Backbone as a ProteinNet text record, in pm:
[ID]
protein_1_A
[PRIMARY]
MIGLAITDTTPLDTTYGMYFRKDDGDTNWDFETNNNSSKSTETTIATATTGQIKLGFKITGTEKVDYYVNDVLAGTFDTNLAATEMTPTIHIAAGEGAAKTMSIDHIIAIQEK
[TERTIARY]
13220.6	13176	13209.9	13265.3	13293.4	13284	13206.5	13191.7	13069.8	13004.9	12882.4	12767.3	12654.4	12540.8	12412.6	12302	12171.7	12144.1	12131.2	12112.2	11994	11943.6	11844.3	11899.5	11839.3	11890.3	11977.6	11992.4	12071.7	12172.5	12284.1	12380.5	12437	12446.8	12503.1	12405.6	12280.5	12180.6	12136.6	12223.8	12188.1	12155.5	12063	12026.6	12101.5	12163.5	12241	12370	12483.4	12607.2	12732.1	12843	12977.7	13064.9	13124.2	13189.4	13289.2	13377.8	13468.6	13404.9	13430.9	13380.7	13478.8	13481.1	13556.2	13456	13436	13337	13387.8	13295.3	13327.2	13385.5	13491.9	13548.8	13658.2	13688	13801.5	13887.1	13998	14088.6	14094	13994.6	13997.1	13909.9	13965	13885.8	13829.8	13701.4	13632.5	13581.7	13554.6	13491.5	13362.8	13257.4	13127.4	13053.8	12986.3	12890.7	12754.2	12652.1	12518.9	12416.8	12338.5	12234.9	12102.9	12012.6	11882.3	11897.2	11989	12019.3	12087.3	12129.6	12209.2	12355.5	12434.8	12569	12678.4	12789.4	12916.5	13015.7	13086.9	13178.5	13312.5	13420	13555.1	13606.7	13635	13677.6	13829.4	13877.1	14018.5	14104.7	14065.7	14149.4	14266.2	14254.2	14360.7	14337.5	14441.1	14431.9	14434.5	14338.5	14334.6	14448.4	14528.4	14642.3	14643	14740.4	14755.4	14827.8	14879.1	14945.7	14847.4	14899.9	14815.4	14783.2	14663.7	14622.5	14540.5	14557.3	14485.4	14391.9	14261.3	14160.5	14093	14060.8	13992.5	13922	13828.1	13765.2	13731.6	13723.5	13694.3	13580.3	13475.7	13359.5	13369.5	13352.1	13350.8	13209.9	13139.2	13001.1	12915.6	12837.3	12760.8	12813	12934.3	12988.7	13079.8	13161.2	13257.2	13303.6	13356	13419.7	13550.3	13658.9	13790.2	13815.6	13869.1	13902.9	14052.8	14107.5	14251.5	14288.2	14406	14464.5	14604.6	14630.3	14759.9	14800.6	14705.7	14724.8	14752.2	14729.4	14749.3	14612.2	14582	14455	14444.4	14340.6	14321.2	14216.1	14126.4	14024.3	13923.5	13833.1	13729.6	13599	13491.7	13358.1	13286.1	13213.7	13130.2	12987.5	12952.4	12815.8	12766.5	12635.3	12569.3	12612.1	12623.8	12659.8	12533.4	12518.3	12401.1	12412.1	12311.4	12306.9	12203.4	12219.9	12127.3	12206.8	12147.1	12217.1	12244.9	12372.1	12413.7	12486.8	12500.7	12569.9	12691.2	12793.3	12907.4	12857.9	12904.2	12856.6	12975	12979.4	13077.9	12999.3	13021.7	12950.7	13053.3	13068.1	13158	13073.4	13075.8	12997.2	13089.5	13078.2	13156.3	13087.3	13161.3	13107	13192	13144.9	13215.1	13253.1	13175.7	13197.1	13320.7	13385.2	13507.5	13490	13551.6	13548	13631.9	13586.8	13657.7	13697	13815.2	13859.1	13916.6	13906	13963	13992.5	14107.3	14141.8	14132.4	14068.2	14055.2	14132.3	14231	14311.7	14231.3	14174.8	14092.4	14005.4	13899.7	13809.9	13794.5	13806.4	13791.7	13687	13592.5	13494	13491.1	13514.4	13522.1	13434.3	13359.4	13278.1	13325.9	13366.7	13406.3	13287.3	13281.6	13175.6	13236.4
6449.8	6390.6	6242.3	6191.5	6049.1	6006.7	5903.4	5854.8	5766.6	5773.2	5698.7	5797.6	5763.7	5855.9	5783	5844	5805.4	5906.4	5858.1	5949.6	5908	6003.5	5975	6032.4	6132.6	6192.6	6314.3	6355.7	6474.7	6443.5	6376.9	6337.7	6454.2	6571.6	6684.4	6742.1	6700	6744.8	6631.2	6532.9	6418.7	6463.6	6394.2	6429.3	6344.9	6235.1	6149.1	6109.6	6126.2	6083.1	6121.3	6061.7	6092.9	6086.2	6199	6201.8	6316.7	6300.2	6405.5	6473.5	6602.9	6673.9	6784.7	6814.6	6928.3	7013.6	7133.9	7222.9	7278.4	7303.7	7363.9	7503.1	7535	7669.4	7683	7575.5	7583.4	7457.7	7454	7338.3	7266.6	7286.3	7233.6	7108.7	7006.3	6891.8	6924	6896.6	6916.3	6780.8	6768.9	6648.7	6690.8	6610.6	6648.8	6526.8	6546.4	6448.5	6515	6432.9	6489.3	6390.8	6435.3	6352.8	6428.1	6382.1	6445.1	6593.5	6622.4	6757.5	6848	6794.4	6870.3	6835.5	6934.1	6908	6958.1	6884.1	6930.7	6926.1	7034	7041.8	7096.9	7032.1	7085.3	7115	7240.7	7280.3	7282.1	7268.6	7279.3	7182.7	7054.3	6956.1	6911.7	6934.8	6901.7	6982.2	6991.7	7063	6963.8	6977.6	6893.2	6935.7	6839.5	6867	6766.8	6780	6681.9	6557.7	6561.9	6445.1	6357.5	6261.8	6170.2	6225.7	6193.1	6224.2	6106.3	6072.9	5959.7	6013.1	5989.9	6033.9	5911.3	5916	5803.9	5846.2	5762.3	5787.3	5655.6	5661.9	5544.9	5581.3	5499.4	5522.4	5429.9	5484.1	5404.6	5407.8	5294.2	5285	5396.1	5457.3	5576.2	5698.4	5684.1	5790.7	5889.3	5840	5932.9	5881.4	5974.4	5942.1	6021.9	5949.5	6011.2	6020.7	6131.2	6142.9	6167.6	6111.1	6106.1	6164.3	6226.6	6273	6215	6136.8	6070.4	5991.9	5915.3	5827	5899.9	6029.6	6108.4	6156.9	6135.9	6182.3	6333.8	6377.6	6520.3	6580.3	6494.5	6546.1	6440	6477.7	6387.1	6463.3	6399.1	6452	6357.7	6414	6332.8	6387.1	6466.5	6518.3	6497	6495.7	6481.9	6355.8	6244.7	6117.5	6038.7	6000.7	5925.1	5780.5	5732.3	5594.1	5518.1	5523.1	5458.4	5395.8	5306.3	5238.6	5336.7	5344.9	5431.9	5346.1	5396.4	5323	5401.2	5330.4	5401.6	5490.6	5614	5711.7	5788.6	5796.8	5879.1	5967.8	6097.3	6191.3	6289.3	6288.2	6381.8	6464.1	6594.5	6682.3	6786.4	6804.4	6907.8	7041.6	7136.1	7269.8	7373.5	7493.1	7605.6	7576.4	7491	7466.8	7386.3	7325.1	7249.5	7104.1	7014.9	6872.7	6849.6	6759.6	6726.1	6578.9	6546.2	6407.5	6374.5	6247.1	6199.1	6051.7	6007.7	5865.9	5811.4	5697	5632.4	5501.4	5487.1	5366.2	5252.1	5275.4	5171.9	5232	5159.8	5195.3	5072.7	5089.2	4977.7	5015.8	4926.9	4945.8	4815.7	4826.2	4710	4733.7	4633.3	4640.2	4533.2	4577.4	4482.5	4448.8	4325.8	4285.8	4224
13857.8	13983.3	13978.3	14089.1	14098.1	14244.9	14270.6	14407.9	14421.6	14536.1	14562.9	14573.4	14510.2	14514	14476.2	14514.2	14461.4	14351	14228.5	14116.4	14031	13959.5	13856.5	13726.9	13674	13550.9	13576.4	13701.7	13734.1	13844.6	13810.7	13913.8	13994.8	13934.8	14009	14110.9	14105.3	14202.1	14293.9	14315.9	14399.3	14541.9	14606.1	14743	14845.9	14802.9	14892.7	14821.7	14888.3	14825.4	14902.3	14859.7	14906.2	14782.3	14742	14611.9	14600.3	14501.1	14459.9	14339.4	14325.4	14208.2	14170.4	14041.6	13989.8	13914.7	13962.5	13903	13770.3	13680.6	13553.4	13577.8	13509.1	13520.3	13624.1	13700.2	13792.7	13778.2	13849	13842.9	13976.8	14061.6	14197.3	14212.9	14277	14321	14458.3	14477.7	14604.8	14652.6	14783.2	14837	14906.5	14886	14939.5	14994.6	15106.3	15156.8	15154.1	15128.2	15109	15165.4	15262.3	15323.2	15318	15232.3	15217.1	15182.8	15091.4	15041.7	15143.8	15258.3	15354.8	15328.7	15281.9	15231.8	15324.7	15321.8	15376.8	15262.5	15239.4	15126.2	15172.1	15127.1	15144.9	15004.8	14979.9	14846	14835.2	14713.7	14679.7	14760.9	14762	14831.8	14744.4	14612.9	14518.1	14391.5	14309.4	14183.2	14068.5	13977.9	13858.3	13766.2	13724.4	13638.2	13523.4	13436.8	13329.7	13379.7	13500.1	13559.2	13634.3	13705.4	13780.7	13918.9	13964.5	14101.2	14150	14275.7	14333.7	14441.4	14423.7	14519.5	14579.3	14706.5	14769	14895.9	14939.3	15068.3	15135.5	15268.1	15350.7	15444.4	15441	15526.2	15646.3	15765.1	15887.5	15944.3	15928.2	15976.4	15920.2	16006	15966.9	16041.1	16098.3	16183.2	16112.5	16015.7	15955.6	15820.1	15741.1	15613.9	15606.1	15583	15564	15414.3	15368.1	15226.7	15210.9	15103	15080.7	14945.5	14939.7	14814.8	14808.1	14704.2	14686.3	14810.7	14864.8	14980.9	15112.6	15116.6	15238.5	15286	15415	15470.6	15453.8	15383.5	15358.9	15450.6	15507.1	15596.5	15634.5	15725.5	15775.7	15789	15748.5	15772.9	15867.7	15963.6	16052.7	16056.4	15955.3	15943	15800.3	15785.7	15656.4	15581.2	15656.4	15596.2	15564.7	15441.1	15398.6	15446	15516	15563.4	15481.2	15351.3	15259	15146.4	15072.6	14963.4	14849.7	14811.7	14701.8	14599.2	14479.4	14374.6	14327.1	14275.5	14216.7	14102.9	14101.5	14003.8	13946.7	13815.5	13745.2	13649.7	13659.1	13571.9	13515.3	13384.2	13317	13221.5	13237.3	13151.2	13088.9	12960	12891.7	12911.9	12960.2	12981.7	12913	12911.5	12850	12705.7	12637.4	12495.2	12460.1	12557.9	12529.7	12571	12496.8	12531.5	12656.4	12742.5	12865.5	12859.4	12905.1	12907.5	13044.5	13080.8	13205.2	13186.5	13234.1	13230.9	13372.2	13386.4	13516.7	13511.4	13597.8	13601.4	13661.2	13778.6	13841.2	13951	13981.3	14090.4	14177.5	14308	14401.2	14504.8	14528.4	14634.8	14715.3	14845.2	14932.2	15052.6	15093.5	15214.1	15311.6	15430.9	15535.7	15621.8	15664.9	15758.1	15880.1
[MASK]
+++++++++++++++++++++++++++++++++++++++++++++++++++++++++++++++++++++++++++++++++++++++++++++++++++++++++++++++++

């Protein structure tokens, strides 16, 4: 999981957030918005590979969030958008008894006023 969320000790059960996630046991990146545990999810927006992939999203006010794969608009959500303060969140968990690794080149968060 990587994105913006309100988390405590269980980032995968966050009640507010906008983030990418790759579930244990598959090779698919998904994008999810979550507002008070009401979720919108788009599955299989990209495939996790050993090569590079660029994921990003842009929030416009409290009306919509566009998500991108390799700088190409992959979709838009206009429901279940959290209008509350969230923090950058990265959660990597090893599952199925195997070590998991991921390299992050950079993360950018910008707020326009």
